[in-house]
C-alpha positions in Angstrom: 54.1 -25.8 1.3 52.3 -27.3 3.9 53.0 -23.9 6.0 51.2 -22.1 3.2 48.1 -23.8 2.7 48.0 -23.4 6.6 48.0 -19.7 6.3 45.5 -20.0 3.4 42.7 -21.9 5.4 43.2 -19.6 8.6 42.7 -16.4 6.3 39.6 -18.4 5.2 38.5 -19.7 8.3 38.8 -15.7 9.6 37.0 -14.2 6.5 34.1 -16.7 6.8 33.9 -16.1 10.5 33.7 -12.2 10.2 30.7 -13.0 7.3 28.7 -14.6 9.8 29.4 -12.6 12.5 28.0 -9.4 10.5 25.0 -11.0 8.9 23.3 -11.9 12.3 20.0 -10.7 12.5 17.6 -10.3 15.7 14.9 -12.3 14.4 12.5 -10.8 16.7 12.9 -7.4 14.6 11.6 -9.0 11.6 8.7 -11.1 12.6 5.1 -10.3 12.9 3.2 -10.4 16.2 5.9 -11.6 18.5 3.7 -11.3 21.6 0.9 -13.8 20.1 -0.3 -16.7 22.5 -1.1 -20.3 21.3 -4.9 -19.1 20.7 -6.3 -15.6 20.5 -9.9 -14.6 19.4 -10.1 -10.5 18.1 -13.5 -9.0 17.1 -13.0 -8.0 13.4 -13.7 -4.5 12.0 -14.5 -5.9 8.7 -17.4 -4.7 6.9 -17.4 -0.8 7.8 -18.6 1.0 5.0 -16.2 3.5 3.7 -17.1 7.3 3.6 -17.1 9.0 0.3 -14.6 11.7 0.2 -14.0 14.7 -2.0 -12.1 13.8 -5.2 -13.7 10.4 -5.1 -14.6 9.1 -8.5 -17.8 6.9 -8.3 -19.6 4.8 -10.7 -23.3 5.4 -10.3 -25.8 3.1 -12.1 -29.4 3.6 -12.3 -32.0 1.1 -13.8 -35.9 1.1 -13.8 -38.5 -0.6 -15.7 -38.0 1.7 -18.7 -34.4 1.3 -20.0 -34.4 4.3 -22.3 -35.3 6.8 -19.5 -32.3 5.4 -17.6 -29.7 6.4 -20.3 -29.0 9.8 -19.6 -28.2 9.0 -15.7 -25.8 6.1 -16.6 -24.1 7.8 -19.6 -21.1 9.8 -17.1 -20.1 5.9 -16.4 -18.8 5.5 -19.8 -15.3 7.1 -20.7 -15.3 9.7 -23.1 -13.7 8.7 -26.9 -10.4 9.8 -27.7 -12.2 12.2 -30.4 -14.2 13.7 -27.7 -11.3 14.6 -25.2 -8.1 16.8 -25.3 -4.6 15.3 -26.6 -6.6 12.0 -27.7 -6.7 10.7 -24.3 -9.8 9.6 -22.8 -11.1 11.0 -20.0 -12.1 9.0 -16.4 -15.7 7.3 -16.4 -17.6 8.2 -13.2 -18.9 11.1 -11.0 -16.5 12.8 -9.5 -16.9 14.4 -6.0 -15.7 18.0 -6.2 -14.0 20.2 -3.8 -17.2 21.2 -2.2 -18.4 17.6 -1.7 -20.8 17.5 -4.9 -21.5 15.5 -7.8 -23.1 16.9 -10.9 -25.9 14.5 -11.6 -27.8 14.7 -14.9 -31.2 16.5 -14.3 -30.7 16.6 -10.9 -27.9 19.0 -10.9 -25.6 19.1 -7.6 -25.8 16.3 -5.0 -24.0 16.1 -1.5 -21.9 13.1 -1.5 -18.6 14.1 0.7 -19.2 12.4 4.0 -22.0 9.9 3.1 -21.8 6.0 2.6 -22.4 4.6 -0.7 -25.9 3.6 0.8 -26.7 6.8 2.0 -26.0 8.5 -1.6 -27.9 5.7 -3.0 -31.1 6.2 -1.1 -30.8 10.0 -1.7 -30.4 9.8 -5.2 -33.6 7.0 -5.7 -35.5 9.7 -3.3 -34.5 12.4 -5.8 -35.5 10.4 -8.7 -38.9 9.4 -7.5 -40.1 13.0 -5.8 -39.1 14.5 -9.3 -41.0 11.5 -11.2 -38.1 11.2 -13.3 -38.5 7.1 -12.9 -40.7 4.6 -11.9 -39.3 2.1 -9.0 -35.6 3.1 -9.6 -32.8 1.1 -8.4 -29.5 2.7 -7.7 -26.0 1.1 -7.2 -22.7 2.9 -6.6 -18.9 1.8 -6.6 -15.6 3.5 -5.9 -13.8 3.8 -9.2 -10.6 5.2 -7.5 -10.2 3.1 -4.1 -6.6 2.5 -3.8 -3.7 2.8 -1.3 0.2 3.6 -1.7 2.6 1.5 0.0 6.1 3.3 -0.1 9.8 2.5 1.5 11.1 -0.6 2.7 9.0 -3.1 0.7 9.5 -5.3 -2.4 7.6 -3.8 -4.6 6.4 -0.1 -3.8 3.6 1.6 -5.5 -0.3 2.0 -5.7 -2.4 -1.0 -4.7 -6.1 -0.8 -6.3 -8.9 -2.3 -4.3 -11.8 -3.6 -6.1 -13.3 -5.0 -3.2 -13.3 -1.6 -1.5 -11.9 -3.3 1.9 -8.4 -3.8 2.6 -6.1 -4.2 6.0 -2.6 -2.8 6.2 -1.2 -6.7 6.2 -2.9 -7.2 2.7 -1.8 -3.9 1.4 2.0 -4.8 2.4 1.4 -8.2 1.1 0.2 -7.0 -2.4 3.6 -4.8 -2.2 5.7 -8.0 -1.7 5.9 -7.8 1.9 8.4 -5.7 4.4 12.1 -6.2 3.5 14.7 -7.3 5.8 15.7 -3.7 6.5 12.0 -2.6 7.1 11.1 -1.5 10.7 8.1 -3.4 11.7 7.8 -1.5 14.9 7.5 1.9 13.4 5.3 1.7 10.0 3.9 5.0 9.3 0.5 5.3 7.9 -0.7 8.7 6.1 -4.3 9.5 6.0 -5.9 13.1 4.9 -9.2 13.8 6.9 -11.0 16.8 5.2 -8.0 19.2 4.4 -5.9 18.0 7.6 -2.9 15.1 7.1 -2.9 12.8 9.9 0.1 10.4 10.7 -0.2 7.3 12.8 2.7 5.1 13.8 1.9 1.5 13.8 3.9 -1.6 15.5 3.4 -4.9 13.3 5.8 -6.4 16.1 2.6 -6.6 18.3 -0.9 -8.3 18.2 -2.2 -5.0 19.3 -2.2 -3.7 15.7 -5.0 -5.9 15.2 -7.4 -4.0 17.5 -6.6 -0.7 15.8 -9.2 1.2 14.4 -6.2 1.7 11.5 -6.2 -2.0 11.1 -8.5 -1.7 7.8 -7.3 1.3 5.6 -9.5 3.9 4.2 -9.2 5.3 0.1 -6.4 7.1 -0.9 -4.2 6.2 2.4 -0.3 5.8 2.2 2.1 3.6 3.9 5.5 4.4 4.6 7.9 1.5 6.1 10.8 3.0 7.6 14.2 1.5 6.6 16.5 0.4 9.4 19.4 3.2 9.7 21.8 1.2 11.6 21.6 -1.8 9.6 21.5 0.1 6.3 24.4 2.0 7.2 26.2 -1.2 8.0 25.1 -2.6 4.5 27.0 0.2 3.0 29.7 -0.2 4.9 30.2 -3.4 4.2 29.4 -3.1 0.4 32.1 -0.3 0.3 34.8 -2.4 2.5 34.1 -6.0 1.0 36.1 -5.5 -2.3 38.9 -4.0 -0.5 38.9 -7.1 1.8 38.8 -9.6 -1.0 41.9 -7.7 -2.8 43.8 -7.7 0.3 43.4 -11.5 1.0 44.3 -12.1 -2.9 47.4 -9.9 -2.4 48.1 -11.7 0.6 47.7 -15.3 -1.0 50.1 -14.0 -4.1 52.5 -13.0 -2.0 52.5 -16.3 0.3 52.8 -18.7 -2.8 55.7 -16.5 -4.1 57.5 -16.5 -0.7 56.9 -20.1 -0.4 58.0 -20.9 -4.1 61.4 -19.7 -3.3 
């Protein structure tokens, strides 16, 4: 009987050792900013004003001394009623920047928007309202209604991150997505950005503090972040998941056989 328990304990120790060995992880690969010293100062690029792009949706509010005269300019900011829209679904509120880079503004007609900052667009609309004597001393303010980034791949919660503050960096976006999983390649995060009709891909290394200096640290609206999985570790995990039931079954069979042998 003592021999049986010794054999069982030996098998359990071997199995435990294999489990520990297979779960070893190089922490340097899963940690951010491995090269950061005790103290570092980096100039922030925060505050850079986003540029309006084609297909953006803007909320443009106009106010003046005459509230009645401004109603027509603020109507597009209100969603259409389900009765007025098709298929009983409400249309998105705001001014859409069309494929030609213009917005259709009441009375003023087509106004260039793509390529401008919000401040530039606000100043242009204000000046047009004054020049055409439509409003006295108007105040124009604008906001993005569709400022968002998409996070895909090896993160806890892949999906779309909406940014009401109109500014977000890559770490905040990944944080909103639940952070990278243990299998995400932190040294090979892909940023996909559309510039006009061109798709731009940039590989970023989150293991290095140089990402904080990068012009890609702060994201733009409609950016896509893709976190590539560690293929070797995913393959090892798949093999382990496939073999573990077989190993457990084999150990159970050996213990049963040893039990029967020592009972004889």
